C-alpha positions in Angstrom: 134.7 103.5 33.0 131.8 102.1 34.9 132.3 101.0 38.3 130.1 98.2 39.7 129.7 97.6 43.2 129.6 94.1 44.6 126.5 93.2 47.0 128.5 92.2 50.3 125.6 91.9 52.7 124.9 88.8 54.6 121.6 87.5 56.2 120.8 85.2 59.2 117.2 84.8 60.3 115.2 82.8 62.9 111.5 82.3 62.6 110.7 81.1 66.4 112.1 82.9 69.2 110.4 82.5 72.5 110.3 86.0 73.5 107.8 88.7 73.0 108.5 91.1 69.8 108.3 94.1 72.2 111.2 93.0 74.6 113.3 92.1 71.5 112.8 95.1 69.8 114.1 97.1 72.7 117.4 95.2 72.5 117.7 95.3 68.9 117.3 99.2 68.9 120.6 99.4 71.0 122.8 97.7 68.3 121.3 98.8 64.9 124.0 100.4 62.7 126.8 99.6 65.1 130.0 98.1 64.2 130.3 94.0 64.7 132.5 93.9 67.7 131.0 96.7 69.3 127.5 95.2 68.8 128.5 91.9 70.5 130.3 93.8 73.4 127.3 95.7 74.1 125.0 92.7 73.8 127.2 90.5 76.2 126.7 93.0 78.9 123.1 93.7 78.6 120.9 92.0 81.3 118.0 91.3 78.9 117.0 87.7 77.8 116.7 88.9 74.3 120.4 89.6 74.1 121.1 85.9 73.9 119.0 85.6 70.9 120.7 88.5 69.2 124.2 87.6 69.7 123.6 84.1 68.1 122.0 85.9 65.0 124.7 88.2 64.4 127.3 85.8 64.9 125.7 83.7 62.3 125.3 86.5 60.0 129.0 87.3 60.5 129.9 83.8 59.8 127.7 83.8 56.6 129.5 86.8 55.2 132.9 85.4 55.8 132.3 82.0 54.7 129.8 82.3 52.0 130.1 85.7 50.7 134.0 85.8 51.1 133.6 89.4 52.8 136.8 90.9 54.1 137.4 93.7 56.5 135.1 95.2 59.1 131.5 94.3 59.3 128.7 96.3 60.8 124.9 95.5 61.4 123.0 97.2 58.7 119.5 96.0 59.5 117.6 94.2 62.2 114.0 93.4 61.7 112.0 92.2 64.6 108.4 90.7 63.5 105.7 89.1 65.3 105.8 85.3 65.0 103.1 82.8 66.3 101.1 83.0 69.3 99.9 80.2 71.6 97.0 80.6 73.8 96.8 79.4 77.4 94.2 79.2 79.8 94.0 80.2 83.7 91.4 79.4 86.0 89.8 82.5 87.8 87.1 83.4 90.3 83.7 81.9 90.0 84.5 79.4 87.6 85.7 81.5 84.6 88.7 81.2 82.7 91.0 83.8 81.4 93.2 83.7 78.1 97.0 84.2 78.3 98.7 84.9 75.0 102.1 83.4 74.7 104.0 85.6 71.9 106.9 84.6 69.7 109.0 86.4 67.6 110.8 86.5 64.1 114.2 88.2 63.7 116.3 89.0 60.6 119.5 90.4 60.7 121.7 91.7 57.9 125.3 92.7 58.3 127.3 94.5 55.5 131.3 95.4 55.0 132.2 98.9 55.8 133.2 101.1 53.0 135.3 104.1 53.1 
């Protein structure tokens, strides 16, 4: 008999996060591949600003899995992608009438959770 595996992963994404992707990737590397409860516990105790954004995204992806896809059982963080978003330019006055460019960076995040299979 042919066994068909049901695709049980759920996703959540945020396209405008006001933090540099370098700073957000540092936090995302800590929880990638962990169980959902463990990942949220780790993120709640991290002092980084990016942990707040990832807590919201991971809980949103878990809610999508449970409500939209009707996934039962334990979930784990399958994939977290952090990409560079838009950049805004600001200018700061410098010595002798010159200007210096400041680049404010934004991030895009993509979180995918899946059910634990044995």
